[in-house]
C-alpha positions as CSV (number, residue, x, y, z in Angstrom):
1,M,-78.2,55.5,110.2
2,N,-74.7,55.7,111.7
3,R,-71.5,56.9,109.8
4,L,-70.3,53.4,109.2
5,S,-73.6,52.3,107.6
6,V,-73.7,55.5,105.4
7,G,-70.0,54.9,104.2
8,G,-70.8,51.3,103.2
9,V,-73.9,52.5,101.2
10,V,-71.9,55.2,99.5
11,L,-69.2,52.7,98.7
12,T,-71.6,50.3,97.4
13,L,-73.3,52.8,95.2
14,V,-69.9,54.0,93.9
15,G,-68.9,50.5,93.0
16,I,-72.2,49.8,91.2
17,A,-71.6,53.1,89.2
18,G,-67.9,52.0,88.4
19,Y,-69.2,48.6,87.2
20,A,-71.9,50.2,85.1
21,V,-69.5,52.6,83.3
22,G,-67.1,49.4,83.1
23,T,-69.6,47.4,81.1
24,S,-69.3,50.1,78.3
25,V,-66.0,51.7,78.5
26,A,-62.8,49.6,79.2
27,Y,-60.7,51.4,81.8
28,P,-57.8,50.4,84.0
29,G,-58.8,49.1,87.4
30,R,-62.6,48.4,86.5
31,S,-62.2,45.1,88.6
32,V,-61.9,47.4,91.7
33,S,-65.6,48.3,91.3
34,V,-66.6,44.6,92.1
35,T,-64.4,44.8,95.1
36,A,-66.0,48.0,96.2
37,V,-69.4,46.5,96.1
38,M,-68.4,43.6,98.2
39,V,-66.7,45.6,100.8
40,G,-69.4,48.6,100.7
41,L,-72.1,45.8,101.4
42,T,-70.1,44.2,104.2
43,V,-69.3,47.6,105.8
44,A,-72.9,48.6,105.5
45,A,-74.0,45.3,107.1
46,V,-71.5,45.7,110.0
47,G,-72.6,49.3,110.6
48,H,-76.3,48.3,110.8
49,T,-76.0,45.8,113.2
50,T,-76.5,46.4,117.1
51,P,-74.2,45.4,119.7
52,T,-75.2,42.2,121.6
53,E,-74.3,43.6,125.1
54,D,-75.8,46.5,126.7
55,T,-73.4,49.5,126.0
56,P,-74.2,52.6,128.0
């Protein structure tokens, strides 16, 4: 796995943890956890793809 993919997975896990905590405790900025999950999944998907061209 490359760094971009790992970063996306970590961001997704942090977002899921923030969402889980937000379901039981009201804290400011808990809506950011949903955004973190969406961005994390996108970054993980982009980091996982291979380039279409042959790169040396």
